[in-house]
C-alpha positions in Angstrom: -12.8 38.4 7.7 -12.4 42.1 8.7 -13.5 41.4 12.3 -11.0 38.5 12.7 -8.1 39.2 15.2 -5.0 40.4 13.6 -2.3 38.0 14.2 1.4 38.6 13.2 3.9 35.7 13.2 7.6 36.0 12.9 9.2 32.8 11.7 10.6 30.7 9.0 9.2 28.9 5.9 11.1 25.7 4.8 10.1 23.1 2.1 9.5 19.8 4.0 11.2 16.7 2.3 9.6 13.9 4.2 11.0 10.5 4.1 8.9 7.6 5.5 10.7 4.3 6.4 10.7 1.5 8.9 13.7 3.2 10.8 16.3 5.8 10.4 19.5 4.6 8.8 22.7 4.3 10.8 25.7 6.4 10.0 27.2 5.2 6.7 24.1 3.0 6.0 21.7 3.3 3.1 18.1 1.9 3.3 15.0 1.9 1.1 12.1 4.1 2.2 8.4 3.5 1.8 7.4 7.0 0.7 8.6 10.5 -0.1 6.7 13.7 -0.1 7.7 17.3 -0.6 5.5 20.2 0.8 5.4 23.4 2.7 6.7 23.6 6.3 8.6 25.6 8.8 7.2 26.5 12.3 6.4 30.1 11.6 4.8 29.3 8.2 2.9 26.4 9.6 1.5 28.4 12.4 0.7 31.2 10.2 -1.4 28.7 7.9 -3.1 27.2 11.0 -4.0 30.6 12.4 -5.5 31.7 9.1 -7.4 28.5 8.6 -8.7 28.8 12.2 -10.2 32.3 11.4 -7.4 34.7 12.1 -6.3 37.7 9.9 -2.8 36.6 9.6 0.5 38.1 8.4 3.9 36.4 8.4 7.1 38.2 8.6 10.2 36.4 7.2 12.8 36.1 4.5 12.9 34.0 1.4 15.3 33.1 -1.3 14.4 33.8 -5.0 13.9 30.1 -6.0 11.1 27.4 -6.4 10.9 26.8 -2.7 10.2 30.6 -2.2 7.5 30.3 -4.8 6.1 27.3 -2.9 5.8 29.4 0.2 4.0 32.4 -1.4 1.5 29.9 -3.0 0.9 28.2 0.3 0.2 31.5 2.1 -2.1 32.8 -0.8 -4.1 29.5 -0.6 -4.6 29.7 3.2 -5.3 33.5 3.2 -2.0 34.5 4.9 -0.5 37.9 4.1 3.3 37.9 3.3 5.5 40.5 4.8 8.5 38.7 3.3 11.6 40.1 1.7 13.4 38.2 -1.1 17.0 37.5 -1.1 18.6 36.2 -4.4 22.0 35.6 -2.7 20.4 33.1 -0.2 18.0 30.2 -0.5 14.6 29.4 0.9 14.8 27.0 3.8 14.4 23.1 3.6 13.8 20.4 6.2 14.8 16.7 6.4 11.8 14.8 8.1 12.1 11.2 8.9 8.8 9.6 9.6 8.7 6.2 11.4 6.3 4.1 9.4 4.7 2.2 12.3 4.0 5.1 14.5 4.1 8.4 12.4 6.7 9.7 15.0 9.2 12.0 13.5 12.8 13.4 13.7 13.8 16.6 11.9 16.8 18.6 10.6 15.8 22.3 9.6 18.2 24.5 7.4 16.4 28.0 7.6 18.2 29.5 4.6 17.7 33.1 4.1 15.4 33.3 7.1 18.3 32.3 9.2 19.7 35.8 8.7 16.5 37.4 10.1 17.7 40.2 12.4 16.5 43.2 14.5 16.5 45.4 11.4 14.1 43.1 9.6 11.6 43.3 12.5 12.0 47.1 13.0 11.0 47.5 9.3 7.7 45.9 10.2 7.3 47.7 13.6 3.9 49.2 12.7 2.5 45.8 11.7 3.9 43.9 14.8 3.0 46.6 17.3 -0.5 46.9 15.8 -1.4 43.2 16.0 -3.9 41.7 18.6 -1.5 38.7 19.1 2.1 38.3 18.0 3.8 34.9 18.0 7.2 33.7 17.2 9.4 30.6 17.6 13.3 30.0 17.7 14.0 28.7 14.1 15.1 32.2 13.3 17.9 33.8 15.3 16.8 34.9 18.9 17.8 38.6 18.6 15.1 39.0 15.8 12.6 37.2 18.1 13.6 39.3 21.1 13.3 42.6 19.2 10.0 41.6 17.8 8.7 40.6 21.2 9.8 44.1 22.5 8.0 45.9 19.7 4.7 43.8 20.1 4.7 44.3 23.8 5.2 48.1 23.5 2.4 48.2 20.8 0.0 46.3 23.2 -0.1 43.0 21.3 -0.4 39.7 23.3 2.8 37.9 22.9 3.4 34.2 22.5 6.7 32.4 22.2 6.7 28.9 21.0 10.3 28.0 22.2 11.1 25.4 19.5 13.4 24.2 18.6 14.6 24.3 22.2 17.4 26.8 22.9 18.8 28.5 26.1 16.7 31.6 26.9 17.5 34.4 29.4 14.8 35.5 31.9 14.6 39.0 30.2 13.4 37.4 27.1 10.8 35.3 28.9 9.6 38.5 30.6 8.5 39.8 27.2 6.1 36.7 26.8 2.5 36.8 27.9 2.5 33.0 27.1 5.3 30.5 26.6 4.2 27.2 24.8 6.9 24.4 25.0 6.2 20.8 24.5 7.5 18.3 27.0 11.0 18.1 25.6 11.4 21.9 25.2 9.9 22.4 28.8 12.5 20.0 30.2 15.4 21.8 28.4 14.2 25.2 29.7 13.4 24.2 33.3 15.2 20.9 34.0 11.8 19.2 35.0 11.2 15.9 33.2 7.5 16.2 32.2 5.7 12.9 32.3 2.6 13.8 34.2 0.2 16.7 34.7 2.1 17.4 38.1 5.3 17.7 36.2 3.7 20.0 33.7 2.7 22.3 36.6 6.2 22.3 38.1 7.7 23.2 34.6 5.0 25.9 34.2 5.9 27.3 37.6 9.6 27.4 36.8 8.8 29.3 33.5 6.6 31.7 35.3 9.2 32.2 38.1 11.7 33.2 35.4 9.3 35.9 34.1 6.8 34.4 31.7 3.3 35.7 32.2 1.8 32.2 31.8 2.9 28.8 30.4 1.2 26.2 28.2 3.0 22.8 28.1 1.8 20.7 25.2 1.6 17.1 26.0 1.0 15.3 22.7 -1.7 12.6 22.9 -2.5 13.9 26.4 -3.5 17.4 25.2 -2.2 20.5 26.8 -1.8 22.1 30.4 -2.0 25.8 31.1 -1.0 27.7 34.3 -1.2 31.5 34.5 -2.9 34.4 36.4 -6.5 32.9 35.9 -5.4 29.5 37.4 -4.9 26.1 35.8 -6.6 24.4 33.0 -6.0 21.0 31.1 -7.6 20.1 27.8 -7.2 16.6 26.6 -6.5 15.5 23.0 -9.7 14.6 21.0 -10.3 11.1 19.5 -10.6 12.0 15.8 -9.2 9.0 14.0 -6.0 7.0 13.6 -2.8 9.1 13.7 -1.0 9.5 10.4 1.6 12.0 11.2 2.5 14.2 14.3 4.9 16.5 12.6 2.6 19.7 12.4 0.5 19.0 15.6 2.4 21.6 17.7 2.0 24.2 15.1 -1.6 23.4 14.7 -2.0 24.0 18.3 -0.2 27.2 18.5 -1.8 28.8 15.5 -5.4 27.9 16.7 -4.5 28.9 20.3 -3.4 32.4 19.1 -6.6 32.8 17.2 -8.7 31.9 20.3 -6.6 34.3 22.5 -7.2 37.1 19.9 -10.9 36.4 20.0 -11.0 36.9 23.8 -11.4 33.2 24.7 -10.5 32.2 28.4 -7.4 30.1 28.8 -9.5 27.0 29.3 -11.4 27.8 25.9 -8.3 28.7 24.0 -6.5 25.5 25.2 -9.5 23.3 24.1 -9.7 25.1 20.7 -5.9 24.5 20.2 -6.3 20.8 21.1 -9.1 20.3 18.7 -7.1 21.8 15.8 -4.1 19.6 16.8 -6.1 16.5 17.1 -7.6 17.0 13.6 -4.2 17.8 12.0 -2.5 14.4 13.1 -5.0 12.4 11.1 -3.7 13.9 7.9 -0.3 13.6 6.3 1.9 16.7 5.9 2.1 20.0 8.0 0.5 23.1 6.4 -1.8 20.9 4.2 -3.0 19.2 7.5 -4.2 22.2 9.2 -8.0 22.1 9.7 -10.5 24.7 8.7 -12.5 26.8 11.3 -15.6 24.9 10.5 -13.9 21.6 11.2 -12.6 22.8 14.6 -16.0 24.3 15.6 -17.7 21.0 14.6 -15.4 18.8 16.6 -15.9 21.1 19.7 -19.7 20.9 19.2 -19.6 17.1 19.0 -17.5 16.9 22.0 -19.7 18.9 24.1 
């Protein structure tokens, strides 16, 4: 849609190799799994697909290898309507991820190898400066090197884009980087790593948000899994619960579904409370489906859930 908000995402594509089993093997042990799937993943790519599905006009900035997983990335983005600002590097490889899924709960443990995207640097970002600075919303994560994320946030901020940092996987961040972020969106584990606050209640989430804002972030969203998400910022506080949609099948892409949809809502001018609710609706639908990018709901599905929920 030409009037859809322009969202630019810096991040990584990886091919998800997902293994479902009763439990993880111990070191040196071999066990039989219940199921294996291969599909598209990577936080940046997942968030780009989620945002495009949710109604955004999305471009992803990344690096790929010249290999079958790179072809999978381009096919995934084309299907979702994501524009690719991706350079191809035959001397590297497209990233891959090991995902263990606990059969009984759908909970996960993940190892990510970013491949060529692990070499993303400030020069890659500066080559896309007009694109990043011209966005309504710019979002990045921490699967690519932090210097690339920092430079992209600087360019986005200078161009007037709203800036979102999803600090995943958790890594030490300095206050100057947080000060470039209009919104920081950690989950409970990442919030604790960044602030030292163990997030078990909404009050804990508020204390973690305060700590992030004190360090320079404009606002903080703490995602809380089955309990939804909490926002604290200049407009005050908001909490959106998760929606009861159906049995949980897989939680792997829930945070990415939230972040992609949340970015679209912000780009459309939604209030913090509305954006939080929109993101939670997308995440709640995504966990009822297997996979990551393939689980991202369409805009019509999100809108329908919000209407039904009043």
